[in-house]
GUNURO-560730 format. One line per field, with one value per residue (C-alpha): residue number from 1; residue in one letter; chain; z negated, x, y negated. Coordinates in steps of 0.05 Angstrom, whole numbers. Layout:
BEGIN
num = [NUM_...]
residu = [a_...]
chaine = [A_...]
w = [Z_...]
u = [X_...]
v = [Y_...]
END
This chain:
BEGIN
num = [1_2_3_4_5_6_7_8_9_10_11_12_13_14_15_16_17_18_19_20_21_22_23_24_25_26_27_28_29_30_31_32_33_34_35_36_37_38_39_40_41_42_43_44_45_46_47_48_49_50_51_52_53_54_55_56_57_58_59_60_61_62_63_64_65_66_67_68_69_70_71_72_73_74_75_76_77_78_79_80_81_82_83_84_85_86_87_88_89_90_91_92_93_94_95_96_97_98_99_100_101_102_103_104_105_106_107_108_109_110_111_112_113_114_115_116_117_118_119_120_121_122_123_124_125_126_127_128_129_130_131_132_133_134_135_136_137_138_139_140_141_142_143_144_145_146_147_148_149_150_151_152_153_154_155_156_157_158_159_160_161_162_163_164_165_166_167_168_169_170_171_172_173_174_175_176_177_178_179_180_181_182_183_184_185_186_187_188_189_190_191_192_193_194_195_196_197_198_199_200_201_202_203_204_205_206_207_208_209_210_211_212_213_214_215_216_217_218_219_220_221_222_223_224_225_226_227_228_229]
residu = [m_s_t_q_e_s_q_n_t_q_t_p_i_k_d_l_e_d_i_t_l_t_d_l_g_d_n_s_t_f_k_a_n_t_l_w_q_d_s_p_a_l_v_l_v_v_r_r_p_g_c_q_l_c_r_e_e_a_l_r_i_s_s_y_r_d_l_i_s_d_k_l_g_v_k_m_v_a_i_v_h_e_n_l_d_n_e_v_e_e_f_n_k_g_y_w_n_g_l_l_y_f_d_k_e_k_s_f_f_s_q_v_g_g_g_n_i_q_y_g_g_m_l_s_f_l_k_p_s_v_w_f_n_i_g_q_n_m_k_t_g_i_t_g_n_m_k_g_e_g_r_i_l_g_g_l_y_v_i_h_q_g_s_g_g_v_e_y_q_y_r_e_k_v_w_g_d_h_s_p_f_d_q_v_l_t_a_v_k_k_v_s_k_k_n_d_p_v_t_e_a_v_y_q_e_t_l_d_k_v_k_k_g_e_i_v_f_n_k_d_l_r_s_g_c_t_g_e_m]
chaine = [A_A_A_A_A_A_A_A_A_A_A_A_A_A_A_A_A_A_A_A_A_A_A_A_A_A_A_A_A_A_A_A_A_A_A_A_A_A_A_A_A_A_A_A_A_A_A_A_A_A_A_A_A_A_A_A_A_A_A_A_A_A_A_A_A_A_A_A_A_A_A_A_A_A_A_A_A_A_A_A_A_A_A_A_A_A_A_A_A_A_A_A_A_A_A_A_A_A_A_A_A_A_A_A_A_A_A_A_A_A_A_A_A_A_A_A_A_A_A_A_A_A_A_A_A_A_A_A_A_A_A_A_A_A_A_A_A_A_A_A_A_A_A_A_A_A_A_A_A_A_A_A_A_A_A_A_A_A_A_A_A_A_A_A_A_A_A_A_A_A_A_A_A_A_A_A_A_A_A_A_A_A_A_A_A_A_A_A_A_A_A_A_A_A_A_A_A_A_A_A_A_A_A_A_A_A_A_A_A_A_A_A_A_A_A_A_A_A_A_A_A_A_A_A_A_A_A_A_A]
w = [-1162_-1096_-1028_-1019_-962_-996_-947_-981_-1048_-1056_-1051_-1114_-1097_-1127_-1071_-1019_-1051_-1037_-966_-921_-858_-800_-764_-691_-674_-712_-739_-811_-864_-923_-975_-958_-1021_-992_-944_-999_-1048_-1032_-1001_-993_-931_-880_-855_-791_-787_-711_-686_-617_-584_-514_-534_-508_-570_-615_-572_-577_-653_-653_-605_-644_-709_-678_-643_-713_-734_-743_-796_-829_-829_-819_-859_-911_-918_-910_-875_-816_-803_-755_-770_-717_-726_-661_-617_-546_-484_-482_-512_-578_-542_-494_-550_-590_-532_-505_-564_-631_-622_-694_-746_-728_-763_-753_-804_-787_-842_-826_-899_-888_-844_-899_-954_-916_-906_-981_-986_-923_-850_-816_-745_-691_-639_-570_-601_-618_-547_-563_-616_-593_-636_-595_-529_-560_-580_-510_-479_-523_-506_-431_-439_-463_-403_-448_-416_-439_-423_-449_-473_-543_-601_-608_-656_-720_-747_-774_-812_-846_-913_-944_-1004_-1059_-1069_-1116_-1159_-1150_-1112_-1054_-1044_-984_-942_-883_-855_-782_-779_-703_-645_-638_-707_-726_-795_-797_-783_-830_-887_-866_-867_-934_-963_-933_-966_-1033_-1033_-1006_-1052_-1007_-1030_-1001_-971_-899_-901_-936_-883_-825_-859_-871_-800_-773_-817_-797_-723_-734_-771_-710_-664_-635_-633_-596_-560_-548_-472_-473_-514_-465_-406_-435_-423_-352_-315_-316_-385]
u = [-696_-670_-702_-704_-750_-807_-809_-754_-719_-659_-593_-550_-483_-447_-475_-442_-376_-339_-363_-302_-299_-250_-219_-221_-164_-111_-152_-138_-189_-214_-269_-330_-327_-267_-316_-350_-291_-271_-335_-409_-425_-477_-473_-510_-521_-524_-567_-534_-484_-513_-585_-612_-655_-594_-554_-611_-607_-532_-532_-586_-546_-478_-508_-512_-441_-423_-476_-473_-397_-363_-409_-441_-378_-414_-372_-407_-395_-425_-424_-430_-436_-404_-346_-365_-326_-323_-391_-366_-317_-371_-420_-370_-344_-412_-459_-424_-353_-331_-313_-338_-323_-337_-377_-358_-399_-460_-463_-490_-544_-563_-563_-605_-655_-662_-610_-627_-614_-678_-692_-736_-750_-780_-849_-830_-847_-920_-920_-948_-897_-839_-870_-881_-807_-786_-832_-802_-732_-745_-759_-687_-655_-611_-600_-571_-559_-578_-509_-501_-544_-601_-648_-611_-644_-603_-616_-583_-554_-537_-491_-465_-390_-356_-403_-463_-501_-548_-590_-629_-636_-678_-690_-706_-774_-779_-734_-724_-751_-707_-702_-742_-689_-718_-712_-639_-622_-656_-616_-551_-563_-575_-509_-469_-425_-427_-476_-450_-503_-481_-485_-552_-580_-556_-583_-652_-657_-638_-687_-743_-730_-726_-793_-823_-796_-740_-687_-624_-580_-507_-502_-428_-418_-459_-419_-358_-390_-381_-407_-474_-506]
v = [2293_2321_2311_2386_2410_2446_2505_2544_2551_2507_2544_2540_2507_2567_2611_2566_2549_2614_2626_2638_2595_2599_2540_2562_2515_2555_2614_2593_2608_2569_2566_2525_2482_2445_2413_2373_2370_2299_2272_2290_2331_2344_2416_2435_2511_2523_2580_2586_2535_2547_2535_2469_2461_2469_2421_2370_2371_2367_2309_2273_2277_2263_2201_2170_2189_2115_2108_2177_2188_2122_2076_2122_2166_2232_2286_2318_2392_2443_2518_2573_2648_2670_2650_2671_2651_2575_2564_2533_2488_2463_2452_2412_2372_2353_2351_2349_2321_2334_2384_2454_2521_2595_2633_2705_2736_2692_2672_2602_2632_2680_2627_2577_2632_2643_2699_2737_2724_2701_2723_2693_2748_2746_2742_2670_2653_2665_2610_2542_2507_2536_2513_2445_2442_2463_2410_2357_2380_2376_2302_2292_2323_2367_2435_2502_2575_2644_2666_2694_2717_2669_2705_2685_2622_2564_2501_2442_2422_2356_2367_2322_2313_2362_2403_2358_2410_2412_2349_2373_2436_2456_2525_2531_2567_2577_2563_2488_2471_2412_2382_2316_2264_2212_2263_2277_2204_2194_2252_2227_2159_2192_2230_2171_2132_2070_2017_1952_1904_1911_1987_1984_1937_1981_2043_2012_1985_2055_2091_2045_2058_2133_2133_2097_2152_2110_2164_2145_2197_2183_2190_2177_2239_2281_2256_2291_2359_2385_2446_2482_2480]
END
């Protein structure tokens, strides 16, 4: 049984496989299924690269790259729906520092929303949950800007290698609604093909700390991002 988040219907893998993505480095295009062809994958669907709440989630996940990618062998990918000025470069340099691709047709954003793009308009500011998310973000010291389209909600996928399908998905309900990180780590462990004792011990220790609220941010990664954010 998958660790699918109960808030939305799980996306069939066939609806993700043929999504066309663009490598912004050379503008080449490819089908999304190549991302999980040779290894399982964690796919972060980013609402807006300049958003401090989105940057917070990206930094939180990328801070555990050693466990998720290096030890558990799960490829980490970020997906954006716009390429504005140097926003994507700044986001990747300072908060993600990994594989990042452009979804011109916003297909991942549609699929994570159950088949339709989900929007969070200005009325979102009236929701207590949004202000709570902003308050929590301010404690991290992560800043952002107002550039770009921020209404389109994102989410996250954890996908098995090959045709194994989606193990976990999370749809952002309001601005700054992050997937529970203990659920993400649990799903990552389930799709991983690494089961040696050392990796298992590191995973369990990390999961226990995360459940206690001991989230670690990679300050070295943040120091690579310069300028007003």
